[in-house]
Structures are given as structure tokens and as C-alpha cells.
C-alpha positions in Angstrom: -38.3 79.8 -41.6 -36.3 76.8 -40.4 -37.8 75.3 -37.3 -37.9 72.2 -35.1 -41.3 70.6 -34.4 -41.6 68.1 -31.6 -44.2 65.4 -31.0 -44.7 62.3 -29.0 -45.1 63.6 -25.4 -47.9 62.5 -23.2 -48.9 60.7 -20.0 -47.5 57.3 -19.3 -47.3 54.9 -16.3 -44.0 54.2 -14.6 -42.2 51.4 -16.4 -43.8 52.4 -19.8 -42.3 53.8 -22.9 -42.6 56.8 -25.2 -40.9 57.9 -28.3 -40.3 61.6 -29.0 -39.8 62.9 -32.5 -38.2 66.2 -33.6 -38.5 67.1 -37.3 -36.6 69.9 -38.9 -38.5 71.8 -41.5 -37.7 74.6 -43.9 -34.8 75.1 -46.3 -32.0 73.0 -44.7 -28.6 72.1 -46.1 -27.1 70.2 -43.3 -28.1 69.0 -39.8 -25.1 68.6 -37.5 -25.4 67.8 -33.8 -28.8 67.3 -32.3 -30.0 66.6 -28.8 -32.7 66.5 -26.2 -32.9 68.6 -23.1 -35.5 68.5 -20.4 -36.7 70.9 -17.7 -39.0 70.4 -14.8 -41.0 73.3 -13.3 -38.7 75.5 -11.2 -35.6 73.5 -12.1 -32.7 74.0 -14.4 -32.6 72.6 -17.9 -30.5 69.5 -18.3 -29.0 67.6 -21.2 -30.7 64.2 -21.7 -29.0 62.9 -24.8 -27.1 64.1 -27.9 -26.1 62.7 -31.2 -23.6 63.9 -33.8 -23.9 63.9 -37.5 -21.7 60.8 -37.5 -23.9 59.0 -35.1 -21.9 59.3 -31.9 -24.1 59.6 -28.8 -23.9 60.9 -25.2 -26.4 60.4 -22.4 -27.0 61.8 -19.0 -26.2 59.3 -16.3 -29.8 59.4 -15.1 -31.1 58.0 -18.4 -28.3 55.9 -19.6 -29.4 52.4 -20.5 -33.0 53.5 -20.6 -33.1 56.1 -23.3 -31.9 55.8 -26.9 -31.3 58.7 -29.2 -31.3 58.2 -33.0 -31.7 60.1 -36.2 -33.1 59.6 -39.7 -31.2 61.9 -42.0 -33.5 61.3 -44.9 -36.4 62.6 -42.8 -34.4 65.3 -41.0 -35.7 63.9 -37.8 -34.2 62.9 -34.5 -35.9 60.5 -32.0 -35.7 59.8 -28.4 -36.9 56.3 -27.4 -37.6 56.3 -23.7 -38.1 53.0 -21.9 -38.5 52.1 -18.3 -39.8 55.5 -17.5 -39.7 56.8 -14.0 -41.7 59.6 -12.3 -38.5 61.6 -12.1 -38.4 61.7 -15.9 -41.4 64.0 -15.8 -40.5 67.2 -17.5 -40.9 69.3 -20.6 -38.6 67.9 -23.3 -36.9 70.2 -25.8 -35.2 69.3 -29.0 -32.0 71.1 -29.9 -30.5 71.2 -33.4 -27.3 72.7 -34.8 -27.8 73.0 -38.6 -27.1 74.9 -41.7 -30.2 76.4 -43.1 -31.8 79.5 -44.8 -31.5 82.6 -42.7 -32.7 85.0 -45.4 -33.8 84.3 -49.0 -30.8 83.1 -51.0 -28.5 83.0 -47.9 -27.6 80.0 -45.7 -25.9 80.1 -42.4 -25.4 78.2 -39.2 -28.4 78.0 -36.9 -29.0 76.8 -33.4 -32.7 76.1 -32.9 -35.0 74.8 -30.2 -38.2 72.9 -30.5 -41.4 74.1 -28.9 -41.2 71.6 -26.1 -43.4 68.5 -25.4 -44.6 67.5 -22.0 -43.8 64.0 -20.7 -45.6 63.0 -17.5 -44.8 59.7 -15.8 -47.2 58.6 -13.1 -46.9 55.9 -10.5 
């Protein structure tokens, strides 16, 4: 039962900061690319940030220079540091992970998983 568990969402005032965490649990051999997506009610999901196993990063233009994605391989965790938050950042944030983990007992395979989502609300 490999899964991604998110934490760190909440209510914050515009201009404030939050740090989201996404921890992979279960029998995991390798974590490859990871990323953060967000979706506001009634709107399409959009990519926020992504990071490869080698540490290369990509950001949406709307969050570039404000958000920072990072990972701690020893803890199987990816983070999203969000600074200078704006009301338009309000959304449910989902963690995505591409990894190699246990699919059935004694068998490992490639998995693409999503976190449960964490709500970020930015008020004026």
C-alpha cells in the first residue's frame, strides 16, 4: 500500500507563507519525478511545480519566484515552500509522485500516485 500523504495546508493572509509536505509511505524502491498540482472549485487542474530525481525544477509562470519545490530523499518527502501568497493561489493542492514501489507482495513496479489533497486558502 504505497501512498502519498500531504500536510501543511491552511488559512493564511495575503503576503504570508505556507510549506506543504508530501511523504511517500509503504514499500518504495525509488522515487522519480514528483510535483504539485492545484485545482480551484469548478476550474481545471494545473501544474504548480515539479522536481526530478536529479533536482531539476519547473514552475508555473504564476508562481515562479514565489514558490520553491524541494525534496528530501532520506525522508521520501517533497516540499512546496509558498511565499508571498496571493488570493488567487487559493486551491486544493495535490501531490504527484512517479515511483517504483510494491504493487503486490514480492513484486515491484512503476506507480503514479496522487496525494489526498490539502486546502490552501489565502485571504485578503
